[in-house]
Every structure is written in C-alpha cells, then in structure tokens.
BALOBA-1460 file (C-alpha; in Angstrom, 3 decimals):
// residues 331
<rec num="1" residu="m" x="-4.147" y="23.044" z="17.478"/>
<rec num="2" residu="l" x="-0.780" y="22.502" z="16.129"/>
<rec num="3" residu="l" x="-0.369" y="19.744" z="13.307"/>
<rec num="4" residu="d" x="3.153" y="18.510" z="12.821"/>
<rec num="5" residu="y" x="3.949" y="15.798" z="10.767"/>
<rec num="6" residu="n" x="7.404" y="14.266" z="10.294"/>
<rec num="7" residu="k" x="6.566" y="11.266" z="12.559"/>
<rec num="8" residu="l" x="3.930" y="10.362" z="9.928"/>
<rec num="9" residu="c" x="5.618" y="11.132" z="6.629"/>
<rec num="10" residu="f" x="8.227" y="9.114" z="4.517"/>
<rec num="11" residu="t" x="9.728" y="11.179" z="1.682"/>
<rec num="12" residu="y" x="10.583" y="9.247" z="-1.663"/>
<rec num="13" residu="d" x="12.521" y="10.873" z="-4.458"/>
<rec num="14" residu="d" x="9.745" y="9.905" z="-7.074"/>
<rec num="15" residu="p" x="7.064" y="12.739" z="-6.284"/>
<rec num="16" residu="s" x="4.575" y="11.383" z="-9.137"/>
<rec num="17" residu="h" x="2.858" y="8.384" z="-6.893"/>
<rec num="18" residu="l" x="1.158" y="8.600" z="-3.357"/>
<rec num="19" residu="r" x="0.333" y="5.257" z="-1.604"/>
<rec num="20" residu="v" x="-1.143" y="4.715" z="1.707"/>
<rec num="21" residu="f" x="-0.721" y="1.541" z="3.795"/>
<rec num="22" residu="p" x="-2.978" y="0.333" z="6.553"/>
<rec num="23" residu="l" x="-1.902" y="0.049" z="10.065"/>
<rec num="24" residu="y" x="0.500" y="-2.813" z="11.248"/>
<rec num="25" residu="y" x="1.736" y="-3.695" z="14.821"/>
<rec num="26" residu="v" x="5.552" y="-4.268" z="15.016"/>
<rec num="27" residu="s" x="7.435" y="-5.989" z="18.212"/>
<rec num="28" residu="f" x="4.337" y="-5.029" z="20.143"/>
<rec num="29" residu="c" x="4.609" y="-1.177" z="18.989"/>
<rec num="30" residu="y" x="1.381" y="-0.026" z="17.256"/>
<rec num="31" residu="i" x="2.205" y="2.285" z="14.599"/>
<rec num="32" residu="a" x="0.178" y="3.809" z="11.734"/>
<rec num="33" residu="i" x="2.244" y="3.943" z="8.695"/>
<rec num="34" residu="i" x="1.219" y="6.085" z="5.828"/>
<rec num="35" residu="r" x="3.819" y="5.816" z="3.437"/>
<rec num="36" residu="w" x="4.540" y="8.360" z="0.917"/>
<rec num="37" residu="r" x="5.717" y="8.527" z="-2.958"/>
<rec num="38" residu="c" x="4.683" y="12.051" z="-2.801"/>
<rec num="39" residu="h" x="6.869" y="14.782" z="-1.204"/>
<rec num="40" residu="f" x="3.692" y="16.117" z="0.620"/>
<rec num="41" residu="m" x="0.046" y="15.407" z="1.376"/>
<rec num="42" residu="l" x="-2.654" y="17.947" z="2.996"/>
<rec num="43" residu="v" x="-4.839" y="18.276" z="5.902"/>
<rec num="44" residu="y" x="-8.418" y="20.008" z="5.466"/>
<rec num="45" residu="e" x="-9.893" y="21.735" z="8.338"/>
<rec num="46" residu="f" x="-13.863" y="21.968" z="8.132"/>
<rec num="47" residu="s" x="-16.227" y="23.932" z="10.396"/>
<rec num="48" residu="i" x="-19.248" y="21.999" z="11.373"/>
<rec num="49" residu="d" x="-21.279" y="24.670" z="13.190"/>
<rec num="50" residu="q" x="-23.501" y="24.286" z="10.313"/>
<rec num="51" residu="p" x="-23.720" y="20.747" z="8.401"/>
<rec num="52" residu="v" x="-22.176" y="20.618" z="4.749"/>
<rec num="53" residu="s" x="-24.291" y="20.542" z="1.953"/>
<rec num="54" residu="y" x="-24.964" y="17.235" z="0.031"/>
<rec num="55" residu="h" x="-24.617" y="17.363" z="-3.465"/>
<rec num="56" residu="f" x="-24.778" y="13.814" z="-4.697"/>
<rec num="57" residu="t" x="-23.325" y="10.211" z="-3.917"/>
<rec num="58" residu="g" x="-23.144" y="6.805" z="-5.387"/>
<rec num="59" residu="k" x="-21.469" y="3.404" z="-5.578"/>
<rec num="60" residu="f" x="-19.057" y="2.717" z="-8.715"/>
<rec num="61" residu="k" x="-18.125" y="-0.946" z="-9.970"/>
<rec num="62" residu="s" x="-15.736" y="-0.828" z="-12.903"/>
<rec num="63" residu="p" x="-17.322" y="-2.378" z="-15.918"/>
<rec num="64" residu="e" x="-14.208" y="-4.243" z="-17.051"/>
<rec num="65" residu="p" x="-10.482" y="-4.414" z="-15.767"/>
<rec num="66" residu="q" x="-9.347" y="-2.375" z="-18.321"/>
<rec num="67" residu="w" x="-11.599" y="0.800" z="-17.039"/>
<rec num="68" residu="k" x="-10.056" y="4.220" z="-16.582"/>
<rec num="69" residu="h" x="-11.852" y="7.152" z="-14.851"/>
<rec num="70" residu="d" x="-13.148" y="9.685" z="-17.136"/>
<rec num="71" residu="e" x="-11.430" y="12.878" z="-17.441"/>
<rec num="72" residu="l" x="-14.156" y="15.080" z="-15.234"/>
<rec num="73" residu="p" x="-13.687" y="18.467" z="-13.521"/>
<rec num="74" residu="l" x="-14.500" y="18.861" z="-9.990"/>
<rec num="75" residu="d" x="-16.637" y="21.916" z="-8.600"/>
<rec num="76" residu="d" x="-17.133" y="20.610" z="-4.963"/>
<rec num="77" residu="y" x="-15.424" y="18.251" z="-2.460"/>
<rec num="78" residu="e" x="-15.232" y="14.689" z="-3.297"/>
<rec num="79" residu="i" x="-14.717" y="11.752" z="-0.749"/>
<rec num="80" residu="i" x="-13.724" y="8.542" z="-2.255"/>
<rec num="81" residu="l" x="-13.860" y="5.289" z="-0.620"/>
<rec num="82" residu="v" x="-12.259" y="2.322" z="-2.111"/>
<rec num="83" residu="t" x="-14.073" y="-1.160" z="-1.256"/>
<rec num="84" residu="d" x="-12.133" y="-3.456" z="-3.861"/>
<rec num="85" residu="g" x="-9.169" y="-3.186" z="-5.938"/>
<rec num="86" residu="t" x="-7.308" y="-0.468" z="-6.411"/>
<rec num="87" residu="l" x="-8.019" y="3.257" z="-8.012"/>
<rec num="88" residu="y" x="-5.449" y="5.167" z="-10.118"/>
<rec num="89" residu="l" x="-6.528" y="8.944" z="-10.235"/>
<rec num="90" residu="q" x="-4.512" y="11.853" z="-11.368"/>
<rec num="91" residu="y" x="-5.546" y="15.091" z="-10.044"/>
<rec num="92" residu="l" x="-4.135" y="18.586" z="-10.278"/>
<rec num="93" residu="d" x="-0.475" y="17.162" z="-11.292"/>
<rec num="94" residu="h" x="-0.775" y="14.336" z="-8.540"/>
<rec num="95" residu="k" x="-1.203" y="10.456" z="-9.055"/>
<rec num="96" residu="y" x="-2.782" y="8.834" z="-6.500"/>
<rec num="97" residu="e" x="-2.952" y="5.061" z="-5.856"/>
<rec num="98" residu="v" x="-6.052" y="4.241" z="-3.508"/>
<rec num="99" residu="r" x="-6.735" y="0.677" z="-2.352"/>
<rec num="100" residu="k" x="-9.407" y="-1.307" z="-0.164"/>
<rec num="101" residu="g" x="-10.238" y="0.697" z="3.011"/>
<rec num="102" residu="e" x="-8.531" y="3.655" z="1.826"/>
<rec num="103" residu="v" x="-10.009" y="7.256" z="1.336"/>
<rec num="104" residu="l" x="-9.159" y="10.042" z="-0.965"/>
<rec num="105" residu="l" x="-10.223" y="13.543" z="-0.299"/>
<rec num="106" residu="l" x="-10.391" y="15.902" z="-3.492"/>
<rec num="107" residu="p" x="-11.073" y="19.985" z="-3.154"/>
<rec num="108" residu="p" x="-12.761" y="21.909" z="-5.832"/>
<rec num="109" residu="s" x="-10.645" y="23.210" z="-8.411"/>
<rec num="110" residu="a" x="-11.030" y="25.302" z="-11.648"/>
<rec num="111" residu="a" x="-7.583" y="24.318" z="-12.298"/>
<rec num="112" residu="g" x="-7.724" y="20.712" z="-13.502"/>
<rec num="113" residu="c" x="-9.815" y="17.768" z="-14.075"/>
<rec num="114" residu="r" x="-9.746" y="14.289" z="-12.368"/>
<rec num="115" residu="k" x="-8.854" y="11.431" z="-14.791"/>
<rec num="116" residu="g" x="-7.635" y="7.766" z="-14.660"/>
<rec num="117" residu="y" x="-3.587" y="7.434" z="-15.401"/>
<rec num="118" residu="r" x="-3.863" y="3.722" z="-15.727"/>
<rec num="119" residu="p" x="-6.573" y="0.811" z="-15.766"/>
<rec num="120" residu="s" x="-8.208" y="0.665" z="-12.482"/>
<rec num="121" residu="d" x="-10.460" y="-2.871" z="-11.330"/>
<rec num="122" residu="c" x="-11.965" y="-1.778" z="-8.640"/>
<rec num="123" residu="s" x="-15.260" y="-0.562" z="-6.777"/>
<rec num="124" residu="f" x="-15.649" y="2.467" z="-4.531"/>
<rec num="125" residu="y" x="-18.123" y="4.385" z="-3.039"/>
<rec num="126" residu="w" x="-18.199" y="8.410" z="-3.900"/>
<rec num="127" residu="l" x="-19.867" y="11.413" z="-2.155"/>
<rec num="128" residu="h" x="-19.910" y="15.093" z="-3.194"/>
<rec num="129" residu="f" x="-20.424" y="17.783" z="-0.941"/>
<rec num="130" residu="i" x="-20.203" y="21.617" z="-0.921"/>
<rec num="131" residu="c" x="-18.917" y="23.588" z="2.213"/>
<rec num="132" residu="t" x="-20.529" y="27.071" z="2.753"/>
<rec num="133" residu="s" x="-17.984" y="28.195" z="5.316"/>
<rec num="134" residu="a" x="-14.303" y="28.594" z="4.701"/>
<rec num="135" residu="v" x="-11.905" y="25.459" z="4.698"/>
<rec num="136" residu="s" x="-8.501" y="26.040" z="5.816"/>
<rec num="137" residu="c" x="-5.681" y="23.568" z="4.209"/>
<rec num="138" residu="q" x="-2.059" y="23.019" z="5.431"/>
<rec num="139" residu="e" x="0.760" y="20.361" z="3.947"/>
<rec num="140" residu="m" x="1.495" y="17.509" z="6.295"/>
<rec num="141" residu="d" x="5.306" y="18.101" z="6.374"/>
<rec num="142" residu="s" x="6.362" y="17.653" z="10.175"/>
<rec num="143" residu="s" x="5.450" y="15.241" z="12.795"/>
<rec num="144" residu="l" x="1.828" y="15.318" z="13.877"/>
<rec num="145" residu="q" x="1.001" y="16.742" z="17.427"/>
<rec num="146" residu="l" x="-2.443" y="16.852" z="18.783"/>
<rec num="147" residu="q" x="-3.478" y="19.302" z="21.353"/>
<rec num="148" residu="g" x="-7.089" y="18.746" z="22.290"/>
<rec num="149" residu="s" x="-9.921" y="17.956" z="20.078"/>
<rec num="150" residu="p" x="-10.870" y="20.176" z="17.182"/>
<rec num="151" residu="l" x="-14.305" y="19.491" z="17.828"/>
<rec num="152" residu="n" x="-14.038" y="21.660" z="20.919"/>
<rec num="153" residu="r" x="-13.927" y="24.542" z="18.551"/>
<rec num="154" residu="g" x="-16.748" y="23.073" z="16.314"/>
<rec num="155" residu="k" x="-13.900" y="21.895" z="13.585"/>
<rec num="156" residu="i" x="-12.856" y="18.674" z="12.166"/>
<rec num="157" residu="f" x="-9.785" y="17.806" z="10.022"/>
<rec num="158" residu="l" x="-9.255" y="15.060" z="7.483"/>
<rec num="159" residu="s" x="-6.119" y="14.020" z="5.496"/>
<rec num="160" residu="s" x="-6.362" y="14.115" z="1.748"/>
<rec num="161" residu="c" x="-5.663" y="10.122" z="1.630"/>
<rec num="162" residu="f" x="-5.881" y="7.782" z="4.719"/>
<rec num="163" residu="t" x="-6.522" y="4.287" z="5.437"/>
<rec num="164" residu="v" x="-10.008" y="3.876" z="7.687"/>
<rec num="165" residu="t" x="-9.982" y="1.520" z="10.827"/>
<rec num="166" residu="r" x="-13.677" y="0.509" z="10.404"/>
<rec num="167" residu="l" x="-14.465" y="0.294" z="6.770"/>
<rec num="168" residu="e" x="-17.986" y="-1.469" z="7.378"/>
<rec num="169" residu="k" x="-19.280" y="1.550" z="9.597"/>
<rec num="170" residu="i" x="-18.451" y="3.790" z="6.711"/>
<rec num="171" residu="v" x="-20.004" y="1.840" z="4.090"/>
<rec num="172" residu="v" x="-23.391" y="1.389" z="5.986"/>
<rec num="173" residu="l" x="-23.478" y="5.281" z="6.855"/>
<rec num="174" residu="l" x="-23.297" y="5.755" z="2.964"/>
<rec num="175" residu="k" x="-26.038" y="3.038" z="2.377"/>
<rec num="176" residu="q" x="-28.155" y="4.949" z="4.637"/>
<rec num="177" residu="l" x="-27.526" y="8.337" z="2.866"/>
<rec num="178" residu="q" x="-28.182" y="6.713" z="-0.575"/>
<rec num="179" residu="d" x="-31.457" y="5.143" z="0.807"/>
<rec num="180" residu="a" x="-32.608" y="8.553" z="2.241"/>
<rec num="181" residu="v" x="-31.761" y="9.916" z="-1.318"/>
<rec num="182" residu="r" x="-33.867" y="7.143" z="-2.922"/>
<rec num="183" residu="f" x="-36.940" y="8.083" z="-0.656"/>
<rec num="184" residu="d" x="-36.552" y="11.877" z="-1.586"/>
<rec num="185" residu="s" x="-35.775" y="12.936" z="1.722"/>
<rec num="186" residu="h" x="-35.738" y="16.731" z="2.711"/>
<rec num="187" residu="p" x="-32.338" y="18.215" z="1.619"/>
<rec num="188" residu="l" x="-31.538" y="19.113" z="5.506"/>
<rec num="189" residu="i" x="-31.828" y="15.389" z="6.363"/>
<rec num="190" residu="l" x="-28.858" y="14.845" z="3.599"/>
<rec num="191" residu="n" x="-26.908" y="17.380" z="4.701"/>
<rec num="192" residu="y" x="-26.881" y="16.167" z="8.170"/>
<rec num="193" residu="m" x="-26.308" y="12.563" z="6.930"/>
<rec num="194" residu="t" x="-23.491" y="13.704" z="4.706"/>
<rec num="195" residu="t" x="-21.926" y="15.634" z="7.875"/>
<rec num="196" residu="i" x="-22.055" y="12.275" z="9.908"/>
<rec num="197" residu="v" x="-20.178" y="10.381" z="7.380"/>
<rec num="198" residu="l" x="-17.517" y="13.294" z="7.768"/>
<rec num="199" residu="l" x="-17.685" y="13.253" z="11.391"/>
<rec num="200" residu="e" x="-17.054" y="9.302" z="11.213"/>
<rec num="201" residu="l" x="-14.188" y="9.493" z="8.929"/>
<rec num="202" residu="y" x="-12.675" y="12.357" z="11.103"/>
<rec num="203" residu="q" x="-13.097" y="10.002" z="14.348"/>
<rec num="204" residu="q" x="-11.380" y="7.283" z="12.732"/>
<rec num="205" residu="f" x="-8.470" y="9.603" z="11.308"/>
<rec num="206" residu="y" x="-8.163" y="11.387" z="14.709"/>
<rec num="207" residu="s" x="-8.274" y="8.430" z="16.781"/>
<rec num="208" residu="q" x="-5.281" y="6.655" z="14.847"/>
<rec num="209" residu="m" x="-3.166" y="10.149" z="15.052"/>
<rec num="210" residu="s" x="-4.107" y="10.401" z="18.952"/>
<rec num="211" residu="y" x="-2.716" y="7.118" z="19.560"/>
<rec num="212" residu="r" x="-0.062" y="7.266" z="17.260"/>
<rec num="213" residu="t" x="1.300" y="10.470" z="18.929"/>
<rec num="214" residu="s" x="0.604" y="9.246" z="22.653"/>
<rec num="215" residu="a" x="2.675" y="7.412" z="24.990"/>
<rec num="216" residu="v" x="1.654" y="3.875" z="25.101"/>
<rec num="217" residu="s" x="1.586" y="1.293" z="27.922"/>
<rec num="218" residu="s" x="2.548" y="-2.342" z="27.481"/>
<rec num="219" residu="k" x="-0.896" y="-3.408" z="27.959"/>
<rec num="220" residu="s" x="-2.360" y="-0.955" z="25.495"/>
<rec num="221" residu="q" x="0.369" y="-2.207" z="22.968"/>
<rec num="222" residu="v" x="-1.075" y="-6.045" z="23.708"/>
<rec num="223" residu="y" x="-4.631" y="-4.869" z="23.581"/>
<rec num="224" residu="h" x="-4.091" y="-3.290" z="19.987"/>
<rec num="225" residu="d" x="-1.962" y="-6.251" z="18.943"/>
<rec num="226" residu="i" x="-4.892" y="-8.592" z="19.821"/>
<rec num="227" residu="v" x="-7.616" y="-6.192" z="17.644"/>
<rec num="228" residu="d" x="-5.041" y="-6.702" z="14.847"/>
<rec num="229" residu="y" x="-4.859" y="-10.412" z="15.274"/>
<rec num="230" residu="v" x="-8.494" y="-10.766" z="15.062"/>
<rec num="231" residu="n" x="-9.017" y="-8.813" z="12.118"/>
<rec num="232" residu="r" x="-6.307" y="-10.495" z="10.224"/>
<rec num="233" residu="n" x="-8.001" y="-13.934" z="11.268"/>
<rec num="234" residu="m" x="-11.651" y="-13.156" z="10.559"/>
<rec num="235" residu="n" x="-12.098" y="-15.978" z="8.384"/>
<rec num="236" residu="k" x="-10.913" y="-18.348" z="11.288"/>
<rec num="237" residu="s" x="-12.970" y="-19.720" z="14.155"/>
<rec num="238" residu="i" x="-11.132" y="-17.632" z="16.961"/>
<rec num="239" residu="t" x="-11.183" y="-18.450" z="20.935"/>
<rec num="240" residu="v" x="-9.776" y="-16.634" z="23.675"/>
<rec num="241" residu="s" x="-8.029" y="-19.714" z="24.514"/>
<rec num="242" residu="q" x="-6.173" y="-19.512" z="21.015"/>
<rec num="243" residu="i" x="-5.314" y="-15.734" z="21.660"/>
<rec num="244" residu="a" x="-4.133" y="-16.343" z="25.254"/>
<rec num="245" residu="e" x="-1.700" y="-19.043" z="23.441"/>
<rec num="246" residu="e" x="-0.539" y="-17.020" z="20.574"/>
<rec num="247" residu="f" x="0.437" y="-14.115" z="22.889"/>
<rec num="248" residu="g" x="1.839" y="-16.050" z="25.844"/>
<rec num="249" residu="f" x="-0.674" y="-15.052" z="28.237"/>
<rec num="250" residu="n" x="-3.045" y="-16.677" z="31.069"/>
<rec num="251" residu="e" x="-6.499" y="-17.186" z="29.603"/>
<rec num="252" residu="k" x="-8.220" y="-15.114" z="32.264"/>
<rec num="253" residu="y" x="-5.572" y="-12.660" z="32.974"/>
<rec num="254" residu="l" x="-5.756" y="-11.800" z="28.954"/>
<rec num="255" residu="s" x="-9.563" y="-11.894" z="29.344"/>
<rec num="256" residu="h" x="-9.395" y="-9.161" z="32.224"/>
<rec num="257" residu="m" x="-6.848" y="-6.998" z="30.772"/>
<rec num="258" residu="f" x="-8.771" y="-6.622" z="27.497"/>
<rec num="259" residu="s" x="-12.108" y="-5.831" z="28.990"/>
<rec num="260" residu="s" x="-10.517" y="-3.359" z="31.084"/>
<rec num="261" residu="i" x="-9.317" y="-1.345" z="28.365"/>
<rec num="262" residu="s" x="-12.216" y="-2.182" z="25.903"/>
<rec num="263" residu="g" x="-15.010" y="-2.184" z="28.315"/>
<rec num="264" residu="m" x="-16.123" y="-5.317" z="26.463"/>
<rec num="265" residu="p" x="-15.061" y="-8.968" z="27.052"/>
<rec num="266" residu="l" x="-12.719" y="-10.463" z="24.740"/>
<rec num="267" residu="k" x="-15.241" y="-13.606" z="23.499"/>
<rec num="268" residu="q" x="-17.748" y="-10.757" z="22.808"/>
<rec num="269" residu="f" x="-15.164" y="-8.362" z="20.928"/>
<rec num="270" residu="i" x="-14.383" y="-11.352" z="18.521"/>
<rec num="271" residu="l" x="-18.169" y="-11.951" z="17.896"/>
<rec num="272" residu="q" x="-18.949" y="-8.316" z="17.563"/>
<rec num="273" residu="s" x="-16.061" y="-7.782" z="14.765"/>
<rec num="274" residu="k" x="-17.291" y="-10.738" z="12.944"/>
<rec num="275" residu="i" x="-20.954" y="-9.263" z="12.989"/>
<rec num="276" residu="n" x="-19.288" y="-5.810" z="11.752"/>
<rec num="277" residu="e" x="-17.600" y="-7.612" z="8.764"/>
<rec num="278" residu="a" x="-20.828" y="-9.352" z="8.118"/>
<rec num="279" residu="n" x="-22.514" y="-6.063" z="8.014"/>
<rec num="280" residu="f" x="-20.212" y="-5.013" z="5.399"/>
<rec num="281" residu="l" x="-20.634" y="-8.065" z="3.426"/>
<rec num="282" residu="l" x="-24.294" y="-7.848" z="3.328"/>
<rec num="283" residu="s" x="-24.455" y="-4.466" z="2.228"/>
<rec num="284" residu="d" x="-21.680" y="-3.924" z="-0.150"/>
<rec num="285" residu="t" x="-21.559" y="-7.512" z="-1.691"/>
<rec num="286" residu="n" x="-23.778" y="-9.901" z="-3.414"/>
<rec num="287" residu="m" x="-22.313" y="-13.009" z="-1.181"/>
<rec num="288" residu="q" x="-24.786" y="-15.467" z="-0.218"/>
<rec num="289" residu="i" x="-25.544" y="-15.806" z="3.653"/>
<rec num="290" residu="a" x="-23.804" y="-19.288" z="3.620"/>
<rec num="291" residu="e" x="-20.977" y="-17.759" z="1.725"/>
<rec num="292" residu="i" x="-20.520" y="-15.068" z="4.364"/>
<rec num="293" residu="s" x="-21.064" y="-17.418" z="7.383"/>
<rec num="294" residu="a" x="-17.832" y="-19.337" z="5.831"/>
<rec num="295" residu="a" x="-15.910" y="-16.510" z="5.014"/>
<rec num="296" residu="l" x="-16.217" y="-15.514" z="8.642"/>
<rec num="297" residu="g" x="-15.072" y="-19.044" z="10.120"/>
<rec num="298" residu="f" x="-18.474" y="-19.944" z="11.510"/>
<rec num="299" residu="s" x="-18.903" y="-24.028" z="11.567"/>
<rec num="300" residu="d" x="-22.473" y="-23.729" z="10.338"/>
<rec num="301" residu="p" x="-24.834" y="-20.834" z="8.532"/>
<rec num="302" residu="h" x="-27.530" y="-21.577" z="11.252"/>
<rec num="303" residu="v" x="-24.903" y="-20.716" z="13.883"/>
<rec num="304" residu="f" x="-23.865" y="-17.376" z="12.246"/>
<rec num="305" residu="m" x="-27.532" y="-16.495" z="11.767"/>
<rec num="306" residu="k" x="-28.481" y="-17.122" z="15.293"/>
<rec num="307" residu="s" x="-25.344" y="-15.461" z="16.619"/>
<rec num="308" residu="y" x="-26.369" y="-12.367" z="14.022"/>
<rec num="309" residu="k" x="-29.886" y="-12.201" z="15.161"/>
<rec num="310" residu="r" x="-28.821" y="-12.396" z="18.764"/>
<rec num="311" residu="i" x="-26.019" y="-9.534" z="18.313"/>
<rec num="312" residu="t" x="-28.380" y="-7.053" z="16.104"/>
<rec num="313" residu="g" x="-31.998" y="-8.039" z="16.640"/>
<rec num="314" residu="l" x="-32.555" y="-8.740" z="12.879"/>
<rec num="315" residu="t" x="-31.430" y="-11.820" z="10.698"/>
<rec num="316" residu="p" x="-29.000" y="-11.117" z="7.880"/>
<rec num="317" residu="t" x="-31.565" y="-11.206" z="5.167"/>
<rec num="318" residu="e" x="-33.747" y="-8.702" z="7.081"/>
<rec num="319" residu="y" x="-30.512" y="-6.366" z="7.481"/>
<rec num="320" residu="r" x="-29.548" y="-6.765" z="3.869"/>
<rec num="321" residu="n" x="-33.164" y="-5.773" z="2.642"/>
<rec num="322" residu="a" x="-33.189" y="-2.668" z="4.892"/>
<rec num="323" residu="f" x="-30.322" y="-1.360" z="2.566"/>
<rec num="324" residu="s" x="-30.904" y="-3.015" z="-0.665"/>
<rec num="325" residu="r" x="-31.375" y="0.528" z="-2.556"/>
<rec num="326" residu="r" x="-27.638" y="0.710" z="-3.618"/>
<rec num="327" residu="m" x="-27.221" y="3.572" z="-5.934"/>
<rec num="328" residu="l" x="-24.844" y="1.585" z="-8.374"/>
<rec num="329" residu="f" x="-23.086" y="3.231" z="-11.294"/>
<rec num="330" residu="h" x="-20.672" y="1.736" z="-14.000"/>
<rec num="331" residu="k" x="-19.498" y="4.695" z="-15.524"/>
C-alpha cells in the first residue's frame, strides 16, 4: 500500500494549529477537504489479526464554558470523537482544534501530556485502547494513493485527525460498548467491540479517501451532491420532487439514477437518513421525542414515531432506553 498525500494537504505558515473541515461539494465536484494549520499530520496502521485491548471509555461534557482539559499523561492510544462544540487540546507540542463530527487519534508517549490550551465548551466521547502488535506511523506529506484495501493484509489505517461521515454510527457503537462495560462483560467481548469501533472509523476514513482519489462519473457526482443536500436539509420536509427541481432533473430519471448507484430508492434514503440522525439524537441528547421530530422536519410527532418504528422495529423510547447506560463524566 502506497500513501501519498499532496492531494489532501494544504500547508500554512503557522505550524501551531491543526483544523479539519467536513466534506463539501463544489461545482458538482465532491471533494474531501482537510485543511491544515499544521505542517504535517500522521497516519497510523494497526494490525487487526487479533483484537486490540480495551482500556476504558466514557462520554465527557464540559461542566462550564471556561473548562480546559486537565494536564494528563497518555500511556495508551486514545480516540476522541467530538459531538458538540470545539475541543482545544495540546499534545506533544502540537495544538489541535477538534469540532463536532471530527475524530482525534493520539498515540501513547512518555514525552508529553495532553492539556487544554484554551477554554473548551464541548462534549466528546473518548476511548482508550492498547495494541499488542506493532503500530506503524508515517507522515502525511504528499498526495494520497490507495492501492487496495489494507484489510486484505489484516491491517487498517487511521489519520490522526479527520471528519467522520456517519457520526451517529460511531456514537451508537460507543454507547453499545459502554453498555457492555456497565454489565461487566468479558474482557474479550470489550476487546472485539473496541476493534469494531476502529473498523467503522477506518471504513469511513477509507471510503472518503478512496472516493477522493478515484475517477468520478457525472452521475456519481450528482449522487453525492444529493446525499449532501439531504444531510444539509435534515431539519426540513424533503421530497423527491423538491430534490429533482433543485438539481434540474426529471423526477423519475433522478430516482432511477440514485437507486442504481445506492441500491436504495431516493425516498427511502431520505427517510433512512432522518432515522439515522434520530438515533444519534436519541442516544446522545436528552431532547424530547417531539423536539426530535420537529428538528428532523416531520409534520407531527406521531408521524415520526410511526415512521421510526416501521424502519427500526422499535419505538423511539424503546431505542433510547436500550442505550440509557451512558458513562458521563464532567471532569
């Protein structure tokens, strides 16, 4: 596997800050933008022939807007997934600015401590794990070239900081892991569940990079523009006819084209996307069902609850109760 990153990185004069931006679509060209205020970023390659070893996990919510991360050593790997606000964290002489939907991966080191360098009014999940096998690391300093999936070699790679495409999927996996911890599950179960979190992160990172470096047809560009449109308008009542009008296509043609690429009718994709977002809100917030319904553009809470049960087989309350054992920390 050859990693080459110039197509991905933008260099700035100030080497003290790193900032990662989400995906955007520009003139029907789907591009992954990872913007730097740092002269480098790292990619770690992990072996998954055997599961990694779970250490501990939790959900943190800052107790006040002026909270700063304590100065703490790090003797294992840590993954931080920000779900609200911005985390300002310094580690090994580098300052990171991590926003909602972004992941930070930190390696163990005896040479430095993590500490906040400015107030961080935020919430985030964190997961610590240990690798018994060797972990390789290389600097991202040229354009990314992917030559086959590293999974074929029993490997995965993760960037030190990137934006996830499906935040709710990662949150649900972390909630399931926390639920297993609460029930004192066998360590081997926790190890495999931790590895599954890493695999999902890898899948989201790898799919972005694979798309970024592949030749993209005009139909694929439109497909990804539609996905982005749905995600950006999640709080509205979206119909296929509205999307067809927005993109200037015949409704039947657009529906057929979308289905041929995604394997799912556009109408179903819209509803499934809203249900996925509902899962995140149900598992990670204390919003009332009516509030979630309104936030997702449903005309009535009863319509939302009926649609939710038809897709998931559960009521929203049943889903929320299944993941009620959140391990919440305030310091």
